Backbone as CSV, one residue per row, in Angstrom:
resi,resn,N_x,N_y,N_z,CA_x,CA_y,CA_z,C_x,C_y,C_z
1,MET,-39.888,-19.955,40.596,-40.317,-18.631,41.305,-38.890,-18.073,41.873
2,ALA,-38.419,-16.820,41.436,-36.689,-16.448,41.916,-36.777,-16.243,43.252
3,LYS,-35.476,-16.315,43.627,-35.402,-16.252,45.174,-35.415,-14.489,45.477
4,VAL,-35.901,-13.862,46.289,-35.557,-12.251,46.626,-34.321,-11.970,47.701
5,ILE,-33.538,-11.443,47.281,-32.481,-11.449,48.181,-32.518,-9.914,48.678
6,SER,-32.453,-9.788,49.814,-32.515,-8.879,50.820,-31.178,-7.918,50.307
7,ILE,-31.360,-6.575,50.637,-30.483,-5.295,50.200,-29.413,-5.876,51.745
8,ARG,-29.444,-6.060,52.298,-28.431,-6.277,53.255,-27.573,-7.754,52.854
9,ASP,-28.256,-8.875,52.432,-27.600,-9.865,51.818,-27.062,-9.523,50.699
10,ARG,-27.477,-8.911,50.001,-26.767,-8.326,48.555,-25.471,-7.263,48.867
11,ALA,-25.849,-6.746,49.789,-24.304,-5.448,50.349,-23.359,-7.053,50.825
12,LEU,-23.919,-7.654,51.903,-22.829,-8.530,52.182,-21.943,-9.415,50.682
13,GLN,-22.757,-9.660,49.869,-22.451,-10.463,48.898,-21.298,-9.584,48.103
14,SER,-21.636,-8.357,48.321,-20.789,-7.349,47.126,-19.367,-7.129,48.195
15,ARG,-19.890,-7.265,49.762,-18.060,-6.964,50.194,-17.656,-8.151,50.433
16,ASP,-18.122,-9.245,49.927,-17.375,-11.024,50.115,-16.331,-10.533,48.741
17,ALA,-17.083,-10.132,47.300,-16.604,-10.117,46.001,-15.315,-8.863,46.416
18,ILE,-15.690,-7.982,47.018,-14.539,-7.389,47.094,-13.453,-7.281,47.992
19,GLU,-13.582,-8.228,49.215,-12.871,-8.509,50.127,-11.769,-9.706,49.121
20,LEU,-12.508,-10.280,48.226,-11.498,-11.509,47.304,-10.968,-10.352,46.094
21,LEU,-10.961,-9.438,45.890,-9.997,-8.459,44.907,-9.476,-7.744,46.117
22,SER,-9.192,-7.639,47.139,-8.754,-6.319,48.315,-7.436,-6.389,48.165
23,ASN,-6.882,-7.588,48.053,-5.268,-7.591,48.051,-4.670,-7.020,46.972
24,LYS,-3.846,-6.058,47.094,-2.939,-4.975,46.468,-2.511,-5.934,44.780
25,TRP,-2.483,-6.963,44.966,-2.010,-7.288,43.313,-2.942,-8.608,42.869
26,ARG,-3.868,-8.677,43.398,-4.842,-9.565,42.520,-5.603,-9.110,41.445
27,ILE,-6.053,-7.820,41.375,-6.443,-7.417,40.085,-5.296,-7.160,39.025
28,THR,-4.379,-6.886,38.915,-3.396,-6.726,38.213,-2.714,-8.034,37.769
29,ILE,-3.013,-9.333,38.544,-2.350,-10.572,38.168,-3.589,-11.321,37.099
30,ILE,-5.030,-10.890,37.853,-6.334,-11.115,36.596,-5.589,-10.812,35.184
31,HIS,-5.927,-9.506,35.157,-5.796,-8.516,34.260,-4.278,-9.095,33.270
32,ILE,-3.489,-9.904,33.936,-2.183,-10.094,33.441,-2.500,-11.348,32.415
33,LEU,-3.238,-12.324,33.259,-3.670,-13.764,33.011,-4.566,-13.756,32.105
34,ARG,-5.395,-12.933,31.642,-6.292,-12.669,30.911,-6.187,-13.175,29.398
35,GLU,-4.697,-13.189,29.125,-4.283,-13.444,27.633,-3.911,-15.230,27.653
36,GLY,-3.534,-15.707,29.200,-3.569,-16.948,28.981,-2.257,-17.386,30.158
37,PRO,-2.303,-18.504,29.979,-1.887,-18.848,31.471,0.176,-18.620,31.622
38,LEU,0.410,-17.842,32.614,1.709,-17.498,32.443,2.990,-18.326,33.915
39,ARG,4.184,-18.203,33.642,4.901,-18.690,34.586,5.008,-17.564,35.695
40,THR,5.446,-18.201,36.831,5.668,-17.310,37.940,6.594,-15.955,37.385
41,GLY,7.519,-16.579,37.139,8.550,-15.793,36.586,8.334,-14.698,35.622
42,GLU,7.584,-15.203,34.570,6.932,-14.165,33.754,5.555,-13.183,34.548
43,ILE,4.775,-13.435,35.317,4.144,-12.701,36.179,4.986,-11.978,37.042
44,GLN,6.093,-11.935,37.519,6.885,-11.536,38.235,7.355,-10.570,36.895
45,THR,8.068,-10.814,36.085,8.686,-9.829,35.086,7.428,-8.341,35.140
46,ALA,6.240,-9.064,34.952,5.280,-8.081,34.402,5.074,-7.008,35.719
47,ILE,5.041,-7.470,37.278,4.437,-6.865,38.220,6.074,-6.760,38.916
48,PRO,7.061,-5.754,38.477,8.286,-5.850,39.055,8.371,-5.155,40.231
49,GLU,7.411,-4.590,40.818,6.889,-3.650,42.166,6.987,-5.163,43.231
50,VAL,6.534,-6.261,42.900,5.903,-7.212,43.828,7.358,-7.785,44.338
51,SER,7.614,-7.779,45.466,8.655,-8.928,45.875,8.059,-10.793,45.461
52,PRO,9.106,-11.502,45.078,8.924,-12.602,45.187,8.099,-13.291,45.813
53,LYS,8.201,-13.057,47.351,7.354,-13.787,48.485,6.023,-12.979,48.476
54,VAL,5.813,-11.741,48.431,4.631,-11.550,48.469,3.326,-11.998,46.927
55,LEU,4.472,-12.118,45.879,3.788,-12.909,44.564,3.134,-14.184,44.869
56,THR,4.152,-15.193,45.281,3.788,-16.496,45.880,2.543,-16.179,46.728
57,GLN,2.358,-15.783,47.844,1.811,-15.754,48.739,0.007,-15.410,47.954
58,THR,0.316,-14.387,46.850,-0.850,-13.858,46.287,-1.330,-14.804,45.377
59,LEU,-0.139,-15.452,44.807,-0.779,-16.843,44.017,-1.534,-18.244,44.432
60,ARG,-1.056,-18.107,45.576,-1.531,-19.010,46.611,-2.911,-18.646,47.001
61,GLY,-2.963,-17.636,47.685,-4.054,-17.292,47.977,-5.378,-17.040,46.839
62,MET,-4.982,-16.632,45.775,-5.965,-16.966,44.593,-6.265,-18.364,44.044
63,GLU,-5.147,-19.001,44.121,-5.595,-20.576,44.099,-6.478,-20.705,45.287
64,ARG,-6.364,-20.769,45.973,-7.383,-20.863,47.403,-8.705,-20.870,46.983
65,ASP,-8.611,-19.286,46.724,-10.239,-18.737,46.189,-10.926,-19.265,45.295
66,GLY,-9.727,-19.935,44.417,-10.541,-20.296,42.808,-10.627,-19.233,41.784
67,LEU,-10.053,-18.203,42.040,-9.595,-18.012,40.771,-8.881,-17.942,40.260
68,ILE,-7.058,-18.598,40.289,-6.301,-18.848,39.305,-6.371,-20.533,39.383
69,HIS,-5.797,-21.544,39.000,-5.457,-22.978,38.914,-4.149,-22.781,38.597
70,ARG,-3.439,-23.569,38.810,-1.635,-23.860,38.640,-1.704,-25.606,38.679
71,THR,-0.709,-25.447,37.432,-0.350,-26.371,36.364,1.186,-26.409,36.673
72,ILE,1.792,-27.855,37.207,3.004,-28.308,37.005,3.099,-29.192,35.862
73,HIS,4.109,-28.612,35.369,4.786,-29.400,34.339,5.928,-30.558,34.500
74,ASN,5.515,-32.114,34.518,6.635,-32.654,34.602,7.855,-32.704,33.851
75,VAL,8.650,-31.909,33.984,9.801,-31.845,33.424,11.046,-31.072,33.851
76,VAL,11.975,-31.280,33.299,13.327,-30.703,34.592,13.932,-29.435,33.714
77,PRO,14.207,-28.594,34.326,13.673,-28.319,35.886,11.944,-27.940,35.616
78,PRO,11.623,-28.542,36.935,10.064,-28.343,37.151,9.259,-26.835,36.480
79,ARG,8.370,-26.930,35.831,7.554,-25.559,35.310,6.438,-25.740,36.071
80,VAL,6.033,-24.494,36.200,4.746,-23.966,37.029,4.068,-23.419,36.367
81,GLU,3.008,-23.322,35.364,2.045,-21.982,35.070,0.738,-21.986,35.805
82,TYR,0.594,-20.558,35.802,-0.813,-20.007,36.591,-1.662,-19.412,35.407
83,GLY,-3.159,-19.832,35.607,-4.169,-19.471,34.394,-5.370,-19.074,35.499
84,LEU,-6.265,-18.350,34.564,-7.613,-18.171,35.247,-8.433,-19.479,35.602
85,THR,-9.087,-19.360,36.460,-10.152,-20.136,36.599,-11.629,-20.153,35.658
86,THR,-12.403,-20.913,35.433,-13.573,-20.126,34.797,-14.453,-19.081,35.850
87,MET,-14.054,-18.842,37.208,-14.467,-18.130,38.128,-13.784,-16.902,37.713
88,GLY,-12.265,-16.857,37.488,-11.517,-15.477,37.516,-11.684,-14.831,36.322
89,LYS,-12.211,-15.936,35.024,-12.124,-15.088,33.724,-13.433,-14.391,34.096
90,SER,-14.471,-14.800,34.480,-15.562,-14.060,34.583,-15.452,-12.779,35.284
91,LEU,-14.484,-12.569,36.019,-14.217,-11.177,36.541,-13.520,-10.200,35.632
92,ILE,-13.251,-10.649,34.591,-12.558,-9.502,33.501,-13.434,-8.610,32.941
93,LYS,-14.692,-9.073,32.430,-15.396,-7.821,31.770,-16.064,-6.985,33.208
94,PRO,-16.346,-7.292,34.416,-16.811,-6.687,35.481,-15.164,-5.372,35.964
95,LEU,-14.384,-6.112,35.889,-13.104,-5.736,35.762,-12.778,-4.441,34.990
96,GLU,-13.036,-4.558,33.312,-12.895,-3.711,32.452,-13.922,-2.373,33.117
97,ASP,-15.260,-3.358,32.953,-16.346,-2.232,33.428,-15.703,-0.987,34.521
98,LEU,-15.277,-1.755,35.662,-14.616,-0.583,36.978,-13.708,-0.159,36.002
99,CYS,-13.005,-0.008,35.448,-11.504,0.459,34.820,-12.580,1.811,33.943
100,HIS,-13.317,1.389,33.192,-13.612,2.370,32.587,-14.591,3.455,33.351
101,TRP,-15.222,2.854,34.437,-16.117,4.022,35.597,-14.881,4.968,35.607
102,ALA,-13.885,4.148,36.521,-13.014,4.814,37.303,-12.223,6.017,36.141
103,GLU,-12.088,5.612,35.064,-11.277,6.669,34.212,-12.186,7.720,33.812
104,GLY,-13.492,7.258,33.719,-14.546,8.707,33.377,-14.681,9.076,34.538
105,HIS,-14.493,8.914,35.921,-14.629,10.064,37.328,-13.380,10.842,37.470
106,ILE,-12.387,10.017,37.142,-11.113,10.789,37.494,-11.058,12.314,37.737
107,GLU,-11.482,12.976,37.241,-11.486,14.473,37.042,-12.288,15.003,37.934
108,GLU,-13.812,14.236,38.777,-14.733,14.581,39.530,-14.248,13.988,40.537
109,ARG,-13.540,12.966,40.935,-12.570,12.829,42.135,-11.864,13.330,42.461
110,ASP,-11.011,13.968,41.460,-9.597,14.878,42.313,-10.409,16.258,42.711
111,ALA,-11.446,16.879,41.824,-11.965,18.036,42.165,-12.622,17.831,43.815
112,ALA,-13.555,16.439,43.764,-13.704,16.400,45.206,-12.890,16.257,46.432
113,ARG,-11.685,16.067,46.228,-10.761,15.894,46.742,-10.072,17.131,46.989
114,SER,-9.609,18.256,46.258,-9.237,18.927,46.224,-10.174,20.095,47.328
115,LYS,-11.707,20.070,46.874,-12.595,20.541,47.881,-12.559,20.383,49.106
116,PHE,-12.553,18.883,49.414,-12.723,18.438,50.991,-11.609,19.014,51.334
117,ASP,-9.867,18.789,50.573,-8.502,19.212,51.592,-8.763,20.641,51.795
118,ALA,-9.248,21.646,50.916,-9.342,22.861,51.175,-10.191,23.037,52.174
119,ILE,-11.043,22.763,52.034,-12.282,22.911,53.639,-12.100,22.139,54.603
120,GLY,-11.341,21.212,54.584,-10.500,20.610,55.588,-9.380,21.453,56.027
121,SER,-8.790,21.748,55.490,-7.568,22.996,55.878,-8.426,24.024,56.526
122,LYS,-9.248,24.660,55.882,-9.790,26.075,56.751,-10.724,25.196,58.190
123,SER,-11.139,24.400,58.230,-11.719,24.000,59.292,-10.679,23.537,60.514
124,ALA,-9.689,23.137,60.098,-8.208,22.692,61.335,-7.870,24.310,61.675
125,LYS,-8.058,25.586,60.871,-7.355,26.600,61.485,-8.380,27.462,62.101
126,THR,-9.791,27.118,62.014,-10.505,27.719,62.856,-11.002,26.715,64.101
127,SER,-10.485,25.824,64.120,-10.731,24.625,65.388,-10.272,25.668,66.989
128,ALA,-10.189,25.404,67.915,-9.996,26.213,69.239,-8.842,25.169,69.451
129,PRO,-8.267,26.379,70.203,-6.886,25.860,70.148,-6.920,24.741,71.514
130,GLY,-5.764,23.772,70.942,-5.793,22.779,72.085,-6.551,21.925,71.996
131,ARG,-7.361,21.691,70.713,-8.869,20.831,70.373,-8.271,19.953,69.280
132,SER,-8.441,18.822,69.253,-8.396,18.263,67.900,-9.647,18.651,67.123
133,ARG,-9.801,18.105,65.735,-11.347,18.220,65.083,-12.074,17.318,65.543
134,THR,-11.591,16.210,66.364,-12.720,15.484,66.986,-13.252,16.074,68.429
135,GLY,-12.346,16.924,68.853,-13.131,17.459,69.882,-12.399,16.782,71.192
136,SER,-11.499,15.771,70.835,-10.523,15.355,71.989,-9.717,16.236,72.629
137,ARG,-8.992,16.102,73.409,-8.009,16.430,74.148,-6.702,15.809,74.294
């Protein structure tokens, strides 16, 4: 018999998954490593906006969370490569789906933001003098 998962538990699991990917660079690194293992310098070249320190911290965190593995080759100079684990590879399809979803909703999102911002600026103009929109002084 299949285990029944409550809506609350599913929401918590979803939140855990999102937390796992919420770091600014993790999704980008997963996309970069999808073709195979790369050295730190190659990853750095692919994401020039990230500092070496932040990249190292992100890679270590991803390794700790089981998304990537690190292989140290016994050569001089030492060579270290990072690749996706089975769990990391299992994220490729859901992330592709999320990208397609985002691409398909950009215009809708932009329209919603414009509408909200227009209403927000009108609302701010009609607020009582000396009061913020939250009503505190």
